[in-house]
ROSE-4610 file (N, C-alpha, C; in Angstrom, 1 decimal, always signed):
// ROSE-4610
residu = [M/M/M/S/S/S/C/C/C/T/T/T/T/T/T/R/R/R/Y/Y/Y/G/G/G/I/I/I/L/L/L/N/N/N/I/I/I/T/T/T/E/E/E/L/L/L/N/N/N/R/R/R/L/L/L/K/K/K/L/L/L/D/D/D/G/G/G/K/K/K/P/P/P/E/E/E/E/E/E/Q/Q/Q/K/K/K/I/I/I/W/W/W/D/D/D/I/I/I/Q/Q/Q/T/T/T/A/A/A/I/I/I/T/T/T/T/T/T/M/M/M/K/K/K/R/R/R/K/K/K/L/L/L/R/R/R/E/E/E/I/I/I/S/S/S/A/A/A/K/K/K/R/R/R/S/S/S/E/E/E/E/E/E/S/S/S/G/G/G/S/S/S/L/L/L/E/E/E/V/V/V/D/D/D/E/E/E/A/A/A/R/R/R/G/G/G/S/S/S/T/T/T/S/S/S/S/S/S/S/S/S/S/S/S/H/H/H/E/E/E/R/R/R/A/A/A/V/V/V/V/V/V/D/D/D/A/A/A/G/G/G/P/P/P/S/S/S/I/I/I/D/D/D/M/M/M/F/F/F/E/E/E/E/E/E/K/K/K/Q/Q/Q/L/L/L/M/M/M/A/A/A/T/T/T/H/H/H/S/S/S/A/A/A/L/L/L/L/L/L/E/E/E/E/E/E/I/I/I/S/S/S/A/A/A/E/E/E/K/K/K/Q/Q/Q/K/K/K/V/V/V/L/L/L/K/K/K/L/L/L/L/L/L/A/A/A/S/S/S/L/L/L/S/S/S/M/M/M/A/A/A/E/E/E/R/R/R/T/T/T/A/A/A/A/A/A/Q/Q/Q/N/N/N/P/P/P/E/E/E/S/S/S/E/E/E/P/P/P/L/L/L/P/P/P/L/L/L/E/E/E/N/N/N/E/E/E/D/D/D/W/W/W/R/R/R/L/L/L/E/E/E/Y/Y/Y/E/E/E/K/K/K/E/E/E/V/V/V/K/K/K/R/R/R/R/R/R/D/D/D/E/E/E/L/L/L/I/I/I/E/E/E/E/E/E/I/I/I/A/A/A/S/S/S/T/T/T/R/R/R/R/R/R/E/E/E/C/C/C/A/A/A/S/S/S/L/L/L/R/R/R/A/A/A/Q/Q/Q/L/L/L/E/E/E/F/F/F/A/A/A/T/T/T/L/L/L/R/R/R/P/P/P/A/A/A/S/S/S/L/L/L/I/I/I/V/V/V/T/T/T/K/K/K/F/F/F]
num = [1/1/1/2/2/2/3/3/3/4/4/4/5/5/5/6/6/6/7/7/7/8/8/8/9/9/9/10/10/10/11/11/11/12/12/12/13/13/13/14/14/14/15/15/15/16/16/16/17/17/17/18/18/18/19/19/19/20/20/20/21/21/21/22/22/22/23/23/23/24/24/24/25/25/25/26/26/26/27/27/27/28/28/28/29/29/29/30/30/30/31/31/31/32/32/32/33/33/33/34/34/34/35/35/35/36/36/36/37/37/37/38/38/38/39/39/39/40/40/40/41/41/41/42/42/42/43/43/43/44/44/44/45/45/45/46/46/46/47/47/47/48/48/48/49/49/49/50/50/50/51/51/51/52/52/52/53/53/53/54/54/54/55/55/55/56/56/56/57/57/57/58/58/58/59/59/59/60/60/60/61/61/61/62/62/62/63/63/63/64/64/64/65/65/65/66/66/66/67/67/67/68/68/68/69/69/69/70/70/70/71/71/71/72/72/72/73/73/73/74/74/74/75/75/75/76/76/76/77/77/77/78/78/78/79/79/79/80/80/80/81/81/81/82/82/82/83/83/83/84/84/84/85/85/85/86/86/86/87/87/87/88/88/88/89/89/89/90/90/90/91/91/91/92/92/92/93/93/93/94/94/94/95/95/95/96/96/96/97/97/97/98/98/98/99/99/99/100/100/100/101/101/101/102/102/102/103/103/103/104/104/104/105/105/105/106/106/106/107/107/107/108/108/108/109/109/109/110/110/110/111/111/111/112/112/112/113/113/113/114/114/114/115/115/115/116/116/116/117/117/117/118/118/118/119/119/119/120/120/120/121/121/121/122/122/122/123/123/123/124/124/124/125/125/125/126/126/126/127/127/127/128/128/128/129/129/129/130/130/130/131/131/131/132/132/132/133/133/133/134/134/134/135/135/135/136/136/136/137/137/137/138/138/138/139/139/139/140/140/140/141/141/141/142/142/142/143/143/143/144/144/144/145/145/145/146/146/146/147/147/147/148/148/148/149/149/149/150/150/150/151/151/151/152/152/152/153/153/153/154/154/154/155/155/155/156/156/156/157/157/157/158/158/158/159/159/159/160/160/160/161/161/161/162/162/162/163/163/163/164/164/164/165/165/165/166/166/166/167/167/167/168/168/168/169/169/169/170/170/170/171/171/171/172/172/172/173/173/173/174/174/174/175/175/175/176/176/176/177/177/177/178/178/178/179/179/179/180/180/180/181/181/181/182/182/182/183/183/183/184/184/184/185/185/185]
x = [-10.4/-9.7/-10.5/-10.6/-11.2/-10.5/-11.0/-10.1/-9.4/-10.0/-9.4/-8.1/-8.2/-7.0/-5.9/-6.3/-5.4/-4.6/-5.3/-4.7/-3.8/-4.3/-3.4/-2.1/-2.0/-0.9/-0.2/-0.7/+0.1/+0.8/+0.0/+0.6/+1.6/+1.5/+2.7/+3.8/+3.7/+4.8/+5.5/+4.8/+5.4/+6.2/+5.7/+6.4/+7.8/+7.6/+8.8/+9.6/+9.5/+10.3/+11.0/+10.3/+11.1/+11.7/+11.6/+12.4/+11.9/+10.6/+9.8/+9.0/+8.7/+8.1/+6.5/+6.0/+4.7/+3.8/+4.7/+4.0/+2.9/+2.8/+1.5/+0.3/+0.6/-0.5/-0.9/+0.0/-0.2/-1.2/-1.0/-1.6/-3.0/-3.3/-4.3/-5.3/-4.7/-5.5/-5.8/-5.1/-5.4/-6.5/-6.3/-7.4/-8.8/-8.7/-10.0/-10.5/-9.7/-9.9/-10.6/-10.1/-10.3/-11.7/-11.9/-13.4/-14.5/-14.1/-15.1/-15.4/-14.3/-14.6/-15.3/-15.1/-15.8/-17.2/-17.4/-19.0/-19.5/-19.1/-19.6/-20.1/-19.1/-19.3/-20.5/-20.4/-21.4/-22.8/-22.9/-24.1/-24.6/-23.9/-24.5/-24.9/-24.3/-24.8/-26.0/-26.3/-27.4/-28.5/-28.3/-29.2/-29.8/-29.0/-29.4/-30.0/-29.7/-30.6/-31.9/-31.9/-33.3/-34.1/-33.5/-34.4/-34.8/-34.2/-34.7/-35.8/-35.5/-36.5/-38.0/-37.6/-39.1/-39.2/-38.2/-38.5/-37.7/-37.5/-36.9/-36.3/-35.2/-34.6/-34.4/-34.8/-34.7/-33.4/-32.7/-31.1/-31.2/-30.6/-30.3/-29.1/-29.4/-28.4/-27.3/-27.8/-27.0/-26.0/-26.2/-25.4/-24.9/-25.4/-24.9/-25.3/-26.3/-26.5/-27.7/-28.2/-29.4/-30.0/-31.5/-32.1/-32.1/-31.5/-31.4/-30.1/-30.2/-28.7/-28.2/-29.2/-28.6/-27.9/-28.1/-27.4/-26.2/-26.1/-24.9/-24.0/-24.3/-23.4/-23.0/-23.6/-23.3/-22.1/-22.2/-21.2/-19.9/-19.9/-18.6/-17.8/-18.5/-17.9/-17.3/-17.5/-16.9/-15.4/-14.7/-13.2/-12.7/-11.5/-10.6/-10.6/-10.5/-10.4/-9.1/-8.7/-7.5/-7.5/-8.7/-8.5/-8.2/-8.7/-8.2/-6.7/-6.0/-4.7/-4.0/-4.6/-3.8/-3.9/-5.1/-5.3/-4.3/-4.1/-3.1/-1.7/-1.2/+0.1/+0.1/-0.8/-0.6/-0.7/-1.3/-1.3/+0.0/+0.6/+2.1/+3.0/+2.8/+3.8/+3.5/+2.6/+2.0/+2.9/+2.9/+3.2/+5.0/+5.5/+7.0/+7.4/+6.4/+6.8/+6.7/+5.8/+5.6/+7.0/+7.5/+8.9/+9.9/+10.0/+11.1/+11.0/+9.8/+9.5/+10.2/+9.8/+10.3/+11.9/+12.4/+13.9/+14.4/+13.8/+14.3/+14.3/+13.1/+12.9/+14.0/+14.6/+15.6/+16.6/+17.1/+18.2/+18.2/+17.0/+16.9/+17.3/+16.6/+16.8/+18.5/+18.9/+20.5/+21.3/+20.9/+21.3/+21.4/+20.0/+19.9/+20.6/+20.9/+21.6/+23.1/+23.7/+24.8/+25.1/+24.0/+24.1/+23.8/+23.1/+23.1/+24.6/+25.1/+26.4/+27.6/+27.2/+28.2/+27.9/+26.8/+26.4/+26.9/+26.8/+27.4/+29.1/+29.6/+31.0/+31.4/+30.7/+31.0/+30.8/+29.7/+29.6/+30.7/+31.3/+32.5/+33.7/+33.9/+34.8/+34.4/+34.3/+33.7/+34.7/+36.2/+37.2/+37.0/+36.4/+36.3/+35.1/+34.7/+33.7/+33.8/+33.0/+33.3/+33.0/+33.8/+33.7/+32.4/+31.9/+30.6/+30.4/+31.5/+31.6/+31.4/+31.9/+31.8/+30.2/+29.7/+28.3/+27.3/+27.6/+27.2/+27.1/+28.4/+28.7/+27.9/+28.0/+27.0/+25.5/+25.2/+23.8/+23.3/+24.2/+23.8/+23.8/+24.8/+24.9/+23.6/+23.3/+22.2/+20.9/+20.7/+19.5/+19.5/+20.6/+20.7/+20.3/+20.8/+20.8/+19.2/+18.5/+17.0/+16.2/+16.7/+15.9/+15.8/+17.3/+17.7/+16.9/+16.8/+16.0/+14.6/+14.0/+12.6/+12.3/+13.1/+13.0/+13.0/+14.0/+14.2/+13.0/+12.6/+11.4/+10.2/+10.0/+8.8/+9.0/+10.2/+10.6/+10.2/+10.7/+10.7/+9.1/+8.4/+6.9/+6.1/+6.6/+6.1/+6.5/+7.7/+8.2/+7.4/+7.2/+6.6/+5.1/+4.4/+3.1/+3.0/+3.9/+4.1/+4.2/+5.4/+5.7/+4.4/+3.7/+2.5/+1.4/+1.3/+0.3/+0.6/+1.9/+2.4/+2.5/+2.6/+2.7/+1.3/+0.2/-1.2/-1.5/-1.0/-1.6/-0.9/+0.3/+1.0/+0.4/+0.0/-0.7/-2.3/-2.8/-3.9/-4.0/-3.0/-2.7/-2.5/-1.6/-1.3/-2.6/-3.4/-4.7/-5.8/-5.9/-6.9/-6.5/-7.5/-7.5/-6.9/-6.1/-5.6/-6.7/-7.0/-8.1/-7.4/-7.4/-6.9/-8.0/-7.6/-8.5/-8.1/-9.0/-8.6/-9.5/-8.7/-9.3/-9.0/-10.1/-9.7/-9.7/-8.8/-8.8/-9.4]
y = [+4.1/+4.1/+5.0/+4.6/+5.3/+6.2/+7.3/+8.4/+7.6/+6.5/+6.0/+5.1/+4.3/+3.9/+4.9/+5.9/+7.0/+7.4/+7.8/+8.2/+7.2/+5.9/+4.8/+4.7/+4.9/+5.0/+6.1/+7.3/+8.3/+8.2/+7.7/+7.5/+6.5/+5.4/+4.4/+5.0/+5.7/+6.4/+7.5/+8.1/+9.1/+8.3/+7.0/+6.2/+5.7/+5.3/+4.8/+6.0/+7.3/+8.2/+8.5/+8.3/+8.5/+7.2/+6.3/+5.1/+4.2/+4.3/+3.6/+2.5/+1.4/+0.2/+0.4/+0.5/+0.7/-0.6/-1.8/-3.2/-3.3/-3.0/-3.6/-2.6/-1.4/-0.6/-0.8/-1.3/-1.4/-2.8/-3.6/-4.9/-4.7/-3.7/-3.5/-2.7/-2.0/-1.2/-2.2/-3.0/-4.2/-5.2/-5.5/-6.3/-5.5/-4.3/-3.6/-3.6/-3.1/-3.2/-4.3/-5.4/-6.8/-7.1/-6.7/-7.0/-6.1/-5.0/-4.0/-4.4/-4.9/-5.5/-6.8/-7.7/-8.9/-8.6/-7.7/-7.3/-6.7/-6.0/-5.5/-6.5/-7.4/-8.5/-9.4/-9.8/-10.6/-9.9/-8.5/-7.8/-7.8/-7.7/-7.8/-9.2/-10.3/-11.5/-11.9/-11.4/-11.6/-10.6/-9.6/-8.6/-9.3/-9.9/-10.7/-11.9/-12.4/-13.8/-13.3/-12.5/-11.9/-11.5/-10.6/-10.0/-11.1/-12.1/-13.2/-13.8/-14.1/-14.9/-14.0/-12.9/-12.0/-10.9/-10.7/-9.5/-8.3/-8.0/-6.8/-6.9/-6.1/-6.2/-4.7/-4.7/-3.2/-3.0/-2.2/-1.8/-0.3/-0.2/+1.3/+1.9/+2.7/+3.3/+4.0/+4.8/+5.7/+4.9/+3.7/+2.9/+1.7/+1.4/+0.3/-1.1/-1.2/-2.6/-2.9/-4.3/-4.9/-4.6/-4.6/-4.5/-5.7/-6.8/-8.0/-8.3/-8.5/-8.8/-10.3/-11.3/-12.6/-12.4/-11.7/-11.3/-10.7/-9.9/-9.2/-10.2/-11.3/-12.1/-13.1/-13.3/-14.1/-13.5/-11.9/-11.2/-11.5/-11.3/-11.4/-12.7/-13.9/-15.2/-15.1/-14.6/-14.9/-14.8/-15.4/-15.3/-14.5/-14.1/-13.2/-13.7/-12.9/-13.2/-12.8/-13.4/-12.9/-11.5/-11.0/-9.7/-8.8/-9.0/-8.2/-8.4/-9.5/-9.6/-8.9/-8.8/-8.1/-6.6/-6.3/-4.8/-4.3/-5.3/-5.1/-4.9/-5.8/-5.8/-4.6/-4.3/-3.0/-1.7/-1.7/-0.6/-0.4/-1.6/-1.6/-1.2/-1.6/-1.1/+0.3/+0.8/+2.3/+3.1/+2.5/+3.2/+3.3/+2.2/+2.1/+3.0/+3.1/+3.9/+5.4/+5.9/+7.2/+7.6/+6.6/+6.7/+7.0/+6.2/+6.4/+7.6/+8.0/+9.2/+10.3/+10.4/+11.2/+11.4/+10.1/+10.2/+10.7/+10.4/+10.7/+12.2/+12.7/+14.3/+15.1/+14.4/+14.9/+15.0/+13.8/+13.7/+14.8/+15.1/+15.8/+17.4/+17.6/+19.0/+19.1/+18.2/+18.1/+18.4/+17.7/+17.8/+19.2/+19.7/+20.9/+22.1/+22.1/+22.9/+22.9/+21.6/+21.6/+22.0/+21.7/+22.2/+24.0/+24.4/+26.0/+26.3/+25.7/+26.2/+26.0/+24.9/+24.7/+25.7/+26.2/+27.3/+28.5/+28.9/+30.3/+30.0/+29.1/+29.0/+29.1/+28.6/+28.5/+30.0/+30.8/+32.1/+33.1/+32.6/+33.3/+33.1/+31.9/+31.5/+31.0/+32.2/+31.9/+31.3/+31.1/+30.7/+29.1/+28.3/+26.9/+26.4/+27.0/+26.6/+25.3/+24.1/+22.9/+23.0/+22.3/+22.2/+21.8/+22.3/+21.9/+20.4/+19.8/+18.4/+17.5/+18.0/+17.2/+17.4/+18.4/+18.6/+17.6/+17.5/+16.7/+15.1/+14.8/+13.4/+13.3/+14.2/+14.0/+14.0/+14.7/+14.8/+13.3/+12.8/+11.5/+10.4/+10.6/+9.7/+10.0/+11.1/+11.4/+10.8/+11.0/+10.4/+8.7/+8.1/+6.6/+6.3/+7.0/+6.7/+7.0/+8.1/+8.3/+7.3/+6.6/+5.6/+4.3/+4.0/+2.9/+3.0/+4.4/+4.4/+4.2/+4.7/+4.3/+3.0/+2.2/+0.8/+0.2/+0.6/-0.1/+0.2/+1.4/+1.9/+1.0/+0.8/+0.0/-1.5/-1.9/-3.3/-3.6/-2.3/-2.4/-2.5/-1.5/-1.4/-2.7/-3.4/-4.7/-5.9/-5.9/-6.6/-6.5/-5.3/-4.8/-5.3/-5.3/-5.8/-7.1/-8.0/-9.2/-9.8/-9.0/-9.5/-9.2/-8.1/-7.8/-9.0/-9.2/-10.3/-11.7/-11.9/-13.1/-13.3/-12.1/-11.9/-12.1/-11.7/-11.7/-13.1/-13.6/-15.4/-16.0/-15.7/-16.6/-16.4/-15.1/-14.9/-15.4/-15.3/-16.0/-17.4/-18.2/-19.5/-20.0/-19.2/-19.6/-19.4/-18.6/-18.6/-19.4/-20.0/-20.6/-22.2/-22.8/-24.2/-25.3/-26.0/-27.0/-28.2/-28.3/-29.4/-30.7/-31.7/-33.1/-34.2/-34.9/-36.2/-37.1/-37.9/-39.0/-40.3/-41.3/-42.5/-43.4/-44.6/-45.7/-46.8/-47.7/-49.0/-50.2]
z = [+0.4/+1.7/+2.7/+3.8/+4.9/+5.6/+6.3/+7.1/+8.0/+8.7/+9.8/+9.3/+8.1/+7.5/+7.1/+6.5/+6.2/+7.4/+8.5/+9.7/+10.4/+10.3/+10.7/+9.8/+8.6/+7.8/+8.1/+8.3/+8.4/+9.9/+10.8/+12.1/+12.2/+11.5/+11.3/+10.6/+9.7/+8.8/+9.7/+10.6/+11.6/+12.6/+13.1/+13.9/+13.5/+12.0/+11.4/+11.2/+11.0/+10.9/+12.2/+13.3/+14.5/+15.0/+14.3/+14.5/+15.6/+15.9/+17.0/+15.9/+16.9/+16.4/+16.4/+14.9/+14.8/+14.5/+14.5/+14.0/+15.0/+16.3/+17.1/+16.7/+16.5/+16.1/+14.7/+13.8/+12.4/+12.4/+13.2/+13.3/+13.8/+14.7/+15.3/+14.3/+13.4/+12.2/+11.3/+10.9/+9.7/+10.4/+11.8/+12.3/+12.3/+12.3/+12.6/+11.0/+9.9/+8.5/+8.3/+8.5/+8.1/+8.8/+9.9/+10.3/+9.8/+9.5/+8.7/+7.4/+6.7/+5.4/+5.3/+6.4/+6.4/+6.8/+7.7/+8.1/+6.8/+5.9/+4.9/+3.8/+3.7/+2.9/+3.2/+4.6/+5.0/+5.2/+5.5/+5.3/+3.9/+2.7/+1.5/+1.2/+1.7/+1.5/+2.2/+3.4/+4.3/+3.6/+3.1/+2.4/+1.3/+0.4/-0.8/-0.7/+0.5/+0.8/+1.3/+2.2/+2.9/+1.6/+0.8/-0.2/-1.3/-1.3/-2.2/-1.3/-0.3/+0.7/+1.0/+1.4/+1.6/+0.9/-0.3/-1.2/-0.9/+0.4/+0.8/+2.1/+2.4/+3.8/+4.2/+5.5/+6.1/+6.6/+5.9/+6.3/+6.6/+7.9/+8.1/+7.4/+6.3/+5.4/+6.1/+7.2/+7.8/+8.6/+9.1/+10.1/+9.3/+8.2/+7.3/+8.4/+9.1/+9.7/+9.6/+10.0/+9.9/+11.2/+11.2/+12.6/+13.4/+13.0/+13.6/+14.2/+15.5/+16.1/+15.8/+15.6/+15.0/+13.8/+12.9/+11.7/+11.9/+12.9/+13.2/+13.9/+14.8/+15.1/+14.1/+13.1/+12.1/+11.3/+11.0/+10.3/+10.9/+12.2/+13.0/+12.9/+12.7/+12.4/+11.2/+10.2/+8.8/+8.9/+8.2/+8.0/+7.1/+6.9/+6.2/+4.8/+3.8/+2.4/+1.7/+0.9/+0.1/-0.2/-0.7/-1.1/+0.3/+1.4/+2.4/+2.7/+2.6/+2.7/+1.6/+0.3/-0.7/-0.6/+0.1/+0.4/+1.6/+2.4/+3.6/+3.1/+2.1/+1.6/+0.6/+0.1/-0.9/-0.1/+1.1/+2.1/+2.8/+3.0/+3.6/+2.5/+1.3/+0.2/-0.2/-0.1/-0.1/+0.9/+1.9/+3.3/+3.1/+2.7/+2.5/+1.2/+0.2/-0.9/-0.4/+0.3/+1.0/+1.6/+2.2/+3.0/+2.1/+1.0/+0.0/-0.7/-0.8/-1.7/-0.6/+0.5/+1.3/+1.6/+1.5/+1.4/+0.0/-0.8/-2.3/-2.4/-1.9/-2.0/-1.2/+0.0/+0.6/+0.0/-0.9/-1.7/-2.8/-3.3/-4.6/-3.9/-2.7/-2.1/-1.9/-1.5/-1.2/-2.7/-3.5/-5.0/-5.5/-5.2/-5.9/-5.0/-3.8/-3.0/-3.5/-3.9/-4.4/-5.7/-6.5/-7.9/-7.9/-7.1/-6.8/-6.6/-5.5/-5.2/-6.4/-7.1/-8.3/-9.4/-9.6/-10.5/-10.1/-8.9/-8.2/-8.5/-8.3/-8.4/-9.8/-10.7/-12.2/-12.6/-12.2/-12.4/-12.1/-10.9/-10.6/-11.3/-11.9/-12.6/-14.0/-14.8/-16.1/-17.2/-16.8/-17.6/-17.7/-16.9/-16.6/-17.4/-18.4/-19.3/-20.0/-19.8/-20.6/-22.1/-22.9/-24.4/-24.9/-26.1/-26.6/-26.7/-27.2/-27.6/-26.1/-25.1/-23.9/-23.4/-23.6/-23.3/-24.2/-25.3/-26.3/-25.7/-25.3/-24.7/-23.4/-22.6/-21.3/-21.5/-22.6/-22.7/-23.2/-24.3/-24.6/-23.4/-22.7/-21.4/-20.5/-20.5/-19.5/-20.3/-21.4/-22.1/-21.9/-22.0/-21.7/-20.4/-19.3/-18.0/-17.6/-18.4/-18.0/-18.4/-19.7/-20.1/-19.2/-18.9/-18.0/-16.8/-16.4/-15.1/-15.0/-16.2/-16.4/-16.4/-17.2/-17.1/-15.9/-15.0/-13.7/-12.9/-12.9/-12.3/-12.4/-13.8/-14.2/-13.8/-13.8/-13.3/-11.7/-11.1/-9.6/-9.2/-9.9/-9.6/-10.0/-11.0/-11.5/-10.2/-9.8/-8.9/-7.6/-7.1/-5.9/-5.9/-7.1/-7.2/-7.0/-7.8/-7.4/-6.1/-5.4/-4.1/-3.1/-3.2/-2.5/-2.5/-3.8/-4.1/-3.6/-3.7/-3.0/-1.5/-0.9/+0.3/+1.0/+0.2/+0.7/+0.4/-0.5/-0.9/+0.3/+0.7/+1.7/+3.2/+3.5/+4.7/+4.9/+3.6/+3.7/+3.7/+3.0/+3.3/+4.6/+5.3/+6.7/+7.8/+7.4/+8.3/+7.8/+6.7/+6.2/+6.9/+7.4/+8.1/+7.0/+7.3/+6.4/+6.2/+4.9/+4.7/+4.2/+5.3/+5.1/+4.7/+4.0/+3.7/+4.3/+5.2/+5.9/+5.4/+5.1/+4.5/+5.5/+5.6/+6.7/+5.7/+6.0/+5.3/+6.1]
């Protein structure tokens, strides 16, 4: 993941926190990322072809471009691939998960504050101590809930991966030109 992409995601996450619309900016970032990925792939293809033809290709390693402008024009004409759309969907999912993590951290902090307050209250009133049998019941209930939560988290993660892949395939399919077979009788 490049620094530009990271900055873009952080920027969009910040816009989402401020309840501003980051969709236009997000689309620009993905368009740029798509173009960069396409150019890199095309460059590898061209360098492989030229190395087969002439034995070697002079590539400027620092800039990552060929010395010929006709090859650069050919790189721009290439279309997007399913990998780019999957990457886009995974990055969007990653951004959403970061937001969810932030919200959950806030909830945890609130719960810790209320727990701390409850502990102080319990320390001031030592006569309201629960029975050991009740503690055992709650411990068993807690273990069941933790196990259930872990299973649900795994199921959610699996479903999100499937959704990201399906969204990428759908987006790729909508951009790919339909191939029709026309027959004349």
